[in-house]
N, C-alpha and C positions, 0 to 999 in steps of 0.2 A: 806222234803223239802215243806214247802207252796209253795201250790201248787199257789202263788200272786207270793214266787219268783222262778226262774231256771236261774241255773244255767246252763252257756252257754260254748257252747264248738268249740275249732276252728280246721282245720284241720293244722296238722301235714304235710309243703311236702313242696318240693321246686320250686319253680319258673326261671322259663329257657327265660331271656332275654337278645333277641343283643340288643341290640343299631342298629340301620339303618343311624342316621344323629344327625344332630346340629348344633342350631341355633340362633341368636340373630335375635330380634324380636323389632323396631325403635317405636320410632310415625307412624304414618302416616302422615303427615306435621308436619309446623314446629311449635315449639314449647320453653316459655322463655327462656329455656337451649340453644336453637338455636341460642339468640340475644345480649347471651354475653359471651365471652372464657370461663370468669372468674366463673359463677351463678353459686352460692352451698344455698346453702337451709338451716334454721335456722330446733330441732329436740327438742325436749321442751326434762325439767331431767324425765317428762314420759315417751318418744317415745326412751330417751339412754340411763333408768338406768339397771342393769347389769342383770336385768334375763327378757329382754324384747332382750337383745343382746341375738338372737334366730331366727333361721329358724322356723315356725310351718308346720310341716310339716301334709297332709290330702288327703285323695284319694277319688274320683268316680268315680263305676261300673259302664260305660253303655250298656245295655243286646246286640243282635244283633238289628244292623242300618243294610239299604238299600244301605247306600249311599262306597260307595267307600274310601280307608282309604285315599288317597291322598286329595278326597274330602273332605272327617270332617277334616287333618290336616288344609288345606288352608280357611275355613271355622272358625277351631279356631285361628288362626296364622290370618288371613285377622280381622275376631275381635278386637286379641289382636292388634293389631296395630293403628282400628285404639280407643279402647278406651284408651293403651297410651296418646294416646298426650293430654285430660283433665289432667292422671293420669300419666304425665311425669313424675314425681317423683318415680318411678316402672323402670322407666330408668337407671338414676343413680346410684354411687358407694354410700360406704361408706366408712370416710374417717375421722381418729383420728386429731384435732387439739387441742390447749392450754389444760390443765387441765387433756389429754384425753377424754373432749366432741365429740360429735359425731357427723358430720356435710353430709349432700352429695355434690356429688356434680357430676359433666357432664362430660366427653370428649367423643370422637371420635367410641372410639369404643363398647358405651356400646350399650345396651337396655335388653330382658326380656331376657333370653334365655326359648327356647323351644329343645325339644328330640322327637325323632320318632321312635318308639325301638317294634317291635315285638315277640312274645311271641309262644312256640308251642303248650296253652294248649287252653282248652274252656274254659270260666268263668265256664263254669258247674264244670268244675276237682276244684276249686279252695273248691270247702266243704262253707258251711256256707258262705255266703255274707253278712247276717249282722252284725257280729262279729266282733270287728277288729283282724288282726289280724299277726301279729309278719314278715309272711310269705311273707304279701305282702312286705314288704321293694326292693326288687328286682325294683318294679313297680313308685319309688321313685327317681332321680337322683341325683346321687353324687359324687361330682367329684370322679377318684379315688387315695387312700390317703386326702382325704380333713381332716383337719384336724375338731379335737372335739363343735362347736360354733365356727366357723370361718367363720364374718360378712365383715369384711373388703376386698374391691376394689376384692367383689364376684356381682353375678348378683342378684336384687332385688326382684325376683318374676323368680321361675324356675317352669317351665311344663311341664311334660312326661309322653309325650302318645302315649300307651302299646297296637296293636291291639291285639285279641286271634282268634282261626284258627277257632268261632263259630262265625265272624263277629260281638263281642259286643269288646267295651276296656273301657280301665283308664286311667284319668285323674291325675298324680297327682301332687301336688302339693309340691310348696312348697316357701313361703313365711315372707317375713323377718319382723318380730317386733317390728323392727325398727320405722315401717312407717305406720302399721295401730294396735290396735289391734283388737277382735274377732267381732265388729259390723262394725269396719270399711272392715277390708276385707271381710261380708258380699256385704257389696254395693260394696266394686269393683269389687268378685265375677256379684252379678248380671248385673251389666253394663257389665262386659264383655257378658254374659250370653246372654243378654237380647240383644243384638251390632251385638250376632252369630246371635240365634235365625233372630230378623229380616231383616237380612241384610243394617241391617243403628245403625249409633250410637245410643243412649239409655242412656243414663243420667239419671239419674232423682233418687235423688236431685244431679245436680250440685257440679263436688267436688271442694270442698275450702281444704287451706293446711295449712297456721292461726295458725302456733307454735310457735308462738312469743304471743301466748294469753296466755299457760302457763309462761311464762320468771320470773322468780325467787326475792324476792326480795332485795330490797339494802335497810338495811343489811338482807337477813336471818333473817325469825322470825321462830327458828327452834320450835314448843310451846304442840306438842304431845310424849312421847318416840323411838315411830317406835318402838317397838322390834320384824315386824317382818322379821327387815334388822339387826338387830346387831348378830355379830356373837359371835354365844352361843358354848360353848365349850361343842361336846357329850359326857356328860359320863354316857349316858344308852348302852346298846348290841343297842339298834334303829338301829342306821345306816349298826354296822354288821355287823347284821345276816338278812337286804335288799342288800347287798350292798357285800356281802362276800357269799352266798349260792348258787348264776346265781334264783336266784326273777324269779316267773309265776305272766303269766298276763292274771289273772283272768276277768270275765263278772257277769254278774250278773240283770237277768232283773229282772225289778219289776216292781209291778205294780199302776197304781193308786191307789184302792180302802189298797194299800199294806202302800204304802208314809202315805192315810189319819188317818191312822189305826198307824205308827211311831207320826204322829201329836200328834191322837187323846194320843196316853200315855202321853205326855212331857207334853200336858197341865191337866190332867185330876191327876197328880201328883201335882199338881200348881195351883191352882184356878184364878193368879193372872197373870198366863203368857198367854201369846197371841200369839204365830210365826206364822213364814212362814213353808211351809211344808219346804222347804232348810233348814228352821235351823235346826228342828230337822232331819232331812233324813240325814243333814253337821255333826249335833253328834253323833248318830245315828252311823253317819261308822267311826268316831273319831277313840270311844267307842270301837267300836268292833275286828278296828285294830287294839285297842296299848292291848285288850285283848287277842288275839289274837296270838301277837307278842309278846306275855311274855316277856314287857316291865321291865329292873329294872336298877338303882336302882329307892323305891317306891318315894325318896321324888324329883329325877330329873322331872324341867320340860318343858312342853310339850308346841310347839304350833302346828295350825290349824289357816293356812293360807287360804285365798282366794280372786277372784278379785272381785270390785263392779264395774259396771256401775257405773261412780257419776257425766254422760250426763245431769242428772235425779234433781242435787241434787245444779246443781252451783247458787248461787243467783247473788253475784254483776259482778259474769265470764260473757262473753256473748257469745253463739256459733252458728258460724252459722252452714245452712241445708247445711250437707251436708261433714262437720268438718271427714273426716278417721281416725287419728293419734289418740293416744294413750287419752284415759279419764277414765282410767279406778285404782284405788285404793288396797292395799293387805293390806285385815280388819288379825288381827290379835286377837284370843282369846287366854287362856295360860289356862295352868289346871295342880298337877304333876302330876303323873302318881296315884300315893293311890286314891286323887278325880274324876277324871276324871272313874278306876276301880269298886271306891267303890259307889261312888256320883250318885243322879238316874240322869232321863237321861231328868231329867226337867230342873237339873240343871247346866247342862251341852249345851242345848239347849238356856235358854238364855245366855252361857259364848259367843255364833254364834250369839246373833241374840244382844247384844247391840256391839263387836267387828262389825259388821255390821253396826248400831243402829251412831254409835258411824262415822262412813267418806264422809265425806259433802267437805263442798269446804271448809273446814279453816283447814278441816281435807288433805285434798287434798294438799293446798296451802303452808301448812308444809313440806308432805312427800317432795316439790319439794324442796324445802328451804333444807331440809333434806341431799337428794345427792345434793346437791349443797357444803351443806360446806366436807359433808360424802366423798362425789363420793362412794358407798363400790366397791370392787373390785371381790368379786364375790363370787359365788352362794352359803347360808347358808343354810345347811341341818341337822345340831345338831339341834335335839328333833321335827322334822317340819315332818307335811303334809298338802301336798298340793291339795287343792278339786277345779279343772277346770271345769266348769259348758257350756257347749256344750250345753245344754237343750235350753239355752239363745236365742240359732240362727235357722234361719226357713233358716237351708243347701237343706233338697230337695226340700222347693217352689224355692229360689236361684241357682238351678246349675240344670237346662234349658234353656238348650243353641241351645236346635232344636231335641232332638233326647229322652224329654219328662223328665220326674224326674230321675237321676239313686236313683239304689237299694241300695247301700250303700253311707255315704256321713261321713264323719270323717277321726280318724286318725285313726294309724297305732300300732307302739308299743312304750306302755310306756315304759320298762327295762332303755332303759337311763339312766331317774329317778323314780326310784323308789317310790320316796317317793311321785310320782305324782298320785293322783286321781281325771279318766275323770269321770266327769255324760254326757254319748246319749244323745239327742229324741231318738224314735222309727223307728226308720226310715220308705227308703221301699215304696216301690211301695204297699202292699201289706198290710199296718201299719191303713190308714185310716183317722178313728181319733184316731186310741191306741194310752194315754196320759205316758203311760207306756215310763221310763225313765231302760238306760243303765247301770250299773254305770260300771270299770273296775278299779284295780290298784292292784297292783304285792306284794306277800307274797312267804314268804318260805318254799319251797314245805308242811315244814314240822306247816306251821299254817295255812293249805288252811280247813284243814276238821273244826275246830273252828272256825276259821272265818266263815263257811260258817250257824257252827248253832247259829254262835253269829247273826252274820246279820240277821237268821228270824225266829228272839226270842221267842225263842227256849227257853230261858233262864231268860230272861227279865226281872229290878227290873229297 
């Protein structure tokens, strides 16, 4: 394998975890929710679209600290109580109102949920902490018997602190995507961490709700087809080969030079193409994945979707600094299986680039109106690969609660949604200025060898 691409391996292990206590953390001083018994908050169609009706789980590992467990827990709990004053919506709950729309409401027994746990293992027993490992699932709290995708009447922030025998600990967070997108989550996490580190409330920027900015137009104006949300009948073997075969989670570290090489190949095949590294890498991963899965029939249309941050593309809509809601749109590139495997990398890269550039304020408003009219009720997986870019977030810098940067910050288990590929920054204390990224995705065991070969450009065209 190209030395610039490294297949990463994680330990298959069982982590014994004992839950010690669970408790609700309330805002430490009065908020607007206390001033009215019927206080509720509007969520935009970007916030409550079906794809945002999930909890995003992530875990952060901190090596040995000299603090006692009770002091670590108290620092995290006190800081969370402080931060939940400006971020008080995270202490509420979700309910459905007319037409299946969601809103945030508040009541006496609400708040964020914190869980304290112990493991009889040391962090060193967990193997490589730089590679997301499904075995870490016990480090994230789920209610026993909790149904998949349950968000109504649930705490919107669930944080489990697990202490290891070495003195290190993990912070496992589940954050409801309806309340914030990745950028908003980083803003909240940064405030919580800075408050814990300094011992005084720090909000920079000051959070604002303002979800009414993205209210649908009256009447709604849907100007684009929004293929990303269309129910497409699964006529290929793609979904079955992924969902029926117990897919494996695979991760690859890809150095900056290799990413540049892929971009160079794409641009070299078409002198008129000027693309981003993401465009070329997304196209390369998509093609390699489809070829390795040997998708049939060849005339079937496939979709690649990925989130685009629209904050920088707003023109007439004005967002105040500190807005932490969802301002992302799903871009969608489409291609038949035949074209994807037989056309050049540059042609696929152009499809990705066109999809990315299509996302504008106008596209976002059309999407908001589309959701208003159609209100999609289920996640559509037909012929789809979704790429999620965690590379855009300063997770390691953000998550310093006073015990230094985490040795790992990111997701855990992709297998419940095997058609999602995550791009992670190469983090960790030792990474320095390393601009490698880690590509994590799911593959049937039979496709792993081929995918690894294709990703490594061993037969590019």
